[in-house]
N, C-alpha and C positions, 0 to 999 in steps of 0.2 A: 848136622842139618836138621833143622824139625820143620815137620810137615802138617800139615793139617788141609781138610778135604777142601779150601781155596786156595792154601800160598803154600809157598816152599821154600823155607828160606835156603842161603840167602835170596836176596834178590838184588839183580843189578838192573837199574835203568839205564838209559842214554836217549839223547836225542832222534828222532825219527829220522829216518834218510830225506825225509822228501823237503824240510824246511834245509837240513844242508842243504841240498841240491840248488835249491832254489837262491840262499845263499849265496855259493858258489859261481851260479850264472849271474848273479846280481853284481858280484865285486867284476868276474871279468868283463858282462856288459861296460860299466861304468868307468874301469879303467881304459877298455879301449876306447869307448866314444868319447875318452879325455882325452886320450893321445891322438887318436883322428881328427876332433874339432881344431885342437893345435895347430895340426899340420895343414888344412884350410886354411884356417881363419888367423890363426898367427895368434888370436888371445889367447894369452897366459891366464888371465883372471876367470874365463868362462871355461879353460880346461882345468883349472883348479878349483873347482866347484865340483866340477865330474869325479876330478880326483879324488878329493877329501869323501867324497860317499861314498867313492869304490873302497878307499881304504876304511871308513867304516864299517863297510861289510866285510873285508878282510877282518875287521876284530871281532865282528858277529861269528864268523866261520870258528874263530879260535876259539869264543865264549860259545859255542856249539857243540864244542867237543867234552862239554860236563859229565860225569856222571853220579849216581846216586845208588850207593851199595846200603843195602840193609839189612841185619843181622837180629838173632837174639839178643844183642847187649848194646850195639849203638845203629847209628843212621849216619854214614859219613857222605859228605859234598866233594866232589873232587871236580873244583872249578877252574881251570888254567884262565887264564895268570893270576886268576886271582888269589888261589891257594886250596888248601884241604880243611874241610869245617869234620867237626866229629862233635855227636853229641849222644851223649848213653843215657838209655832208656830211664836206667836208674835214678835220675836224675828229674824224669816227667811228672812235672807238676798239673799242667793244662796244653791244650791244644787250641789255636785259633785255626779253621779253616773255614774256606769256600770253595773246596773240592776241587780245585785244581792248585790252588796252594796252600801248603799247610806249613804252619810256625808250630814247632815244639818250644815250650816255656820249663824252664827251671828255675830252681833259684839266682839270680842276676845270670841268665844266659838263655841263651835262645837259637836256634836254628829254624831257618827259611828254606822250603824246597817248593818248586814251582813244576808242576807237571804238565804244563798247556801244551809242551811239542815233544812229550815223551813219548816212545815208542811202546814196545813189547813191554808187559808186564806188570802195567796201572793198576787192573782188576787187582793182581795180588798185593800190590802198596796198598789199595783200599781196602783188601780182606784184612791183611795184616794189623793197621789202624784198628780198624773196628774190633779187632783178637785184644789191642794193645790196650784201647778204651776199657774193655771188660775185665780185661786182668789187671786192671793200674787202677781200675775207679776211676779217672781221669776224668776234668772236667771238658769239654766242648763248648769253645767260645765262636760268634762270628770272627773272622776276620777282621783286624782293625788294621788300618792303614798305614798308621803311624810308626810301625815294628815290622818293616823288613828287611832290615838288615839282619846281618849276623851276630851275634854279640857274646863274645867269652867262649868260642866252641872252635877257633882257627887253631891248628897244630903244624902249619910249617906257611 
């Protein structure tokens, strides 16, 4: 465990409970509405449209189970159903950010994490990244929209 005045490692972050609750409410509401619409109108097309949006909300619920783990050696993104991604700090060359999204770049690899809906420990993460920038003397660049996918960091 590494400690500083501003952060304590490891840092584990996940999606805040409020967006998760909204996704669940949306999924249930849309699916119930789809069924009721079919019962009342017997129109499969309209029911199917609401059903598809309900299923998209179910997929969003699954995606919201993602976690970000940060320790002194790595950052790991567990993102069901897409997989687990790991970036080693020793590989860090530069960081791109807009303060909500961070892209960590190494030689021929990068890992992107978005913190927009993260609940607790976001400030500790910011402090750790500032520590990392100073310690590794890495360059910080504005976030480029072309590289918001993971590259060569998937471990399963």
